[in-house]
C-alpha positions as CSV (number, residue, x, y, z in Angstrom):
1,M,27.8,-5.6,9.0
2,R,29.2,-7.3,12.1
3,D,31.8,-9.1,10.0
4,A,32.8,-5.8,8.5
5,I,33.1,-4.2,11.9
6,T,35.2,-7.1,13.1
7,A,37.5,-6.7,10.1
8,V,38.0,-3.0,10.7
9,L,38.7,-3.5,14.4
10,E,41.3,-6.1,13.6
11,V,43.4,-3.7,11.5
12,D,42.7,-0.3,13.0
13,P,44.7,0.3,16.2
14,S,42.9,3.5,17.0
15,F,39.9,1.4,18.2
16,K,42.0,-0.8,20.5
17,G,39.9,-2.4,23.2
18,L,36.7,-1.9,21.3
19,T,34.8,-5.1,20.4
20,S,32.2,-5.6,17.7
21,E,29.7,-6.4,20.4
22,A,30.1,-2.9,21.8
23,V,28.7,-1.4,18.5
24,T,25.0,-1.3,19.0
25,D,22.3,-2.2,16.4
26,D,21.2,1.4,16.6
27,E,24.7,2.7,15.7
28,I,24.9,0.3,12.8
29,H,21.4,1.3,11.6
30,A,22.2,5.1,11.9
31,A,25.6,4.5,10.1
32,C,23.9,2.6,7.2
33,L,21.3,5.4,6.8
34,S,24.0,8.0,6.8
35,V,26.0,6.2,4.1
36,A,22.9,5.4,2.0
37,T,21.9,9.0,1.8
38,T,25.4,10.4,1.1
39,M,27.2,7.7,-0.9
40,D,27.7,7.6,-4.7
41,F,26.0,4.3,-5.5
42,S,28.3,3.7,-8.4
43,D,30.7,2.6,-5.7
44,M,30.8,-1.1,-4.8
45,V,28.5,-2.4,-2.1
46,G,31.5,-3.6,-0.1
47,N,32.8,-0.1,0.1
48,A,29.4,1.1,1.5
49,E,29.4,-1.7,4.0
50,F,33.0,-0.8,5.1
51,Q,32.1,2.9,5.4
52,A,29.0,2.1,7.5
53,A,31.0,-0.2,9.7
54,L,33.6,2.5,10.3
55,L,30.9,5.1,11.2
56,A,29.2,2.6,13.6
57,I,32.6,1.9,15.2
58,R,33.4,5.5,15.6
59,S,30.0,6.1,17.2
60,A,30.5,3.3,19.7
61,H,34.0,4.6,20.4
62,R,32.7,8.1,21.2
63,R,29.9,6.7,23.3
64,L,32.2,4.4,25.3
65,A,34.9,7.1,25.7
66,S,32.3,9.5,27.2
67,D,31.1,7.0,29.8
């Protein structure tokens, strides 16, 4: 997941200034659970990982923006 988060952060300018280290393990875990319960598992695992990474990043972004 950390590699996927890093990859998203490298290409998405909307998360400028956010590092993969800022995304907590709890945010990653929650994002994975969310994706696992809502995703069509006929999709590739890489897509699930990407979606979970994006959710975790968004969560960290919201948390840090509210501080």
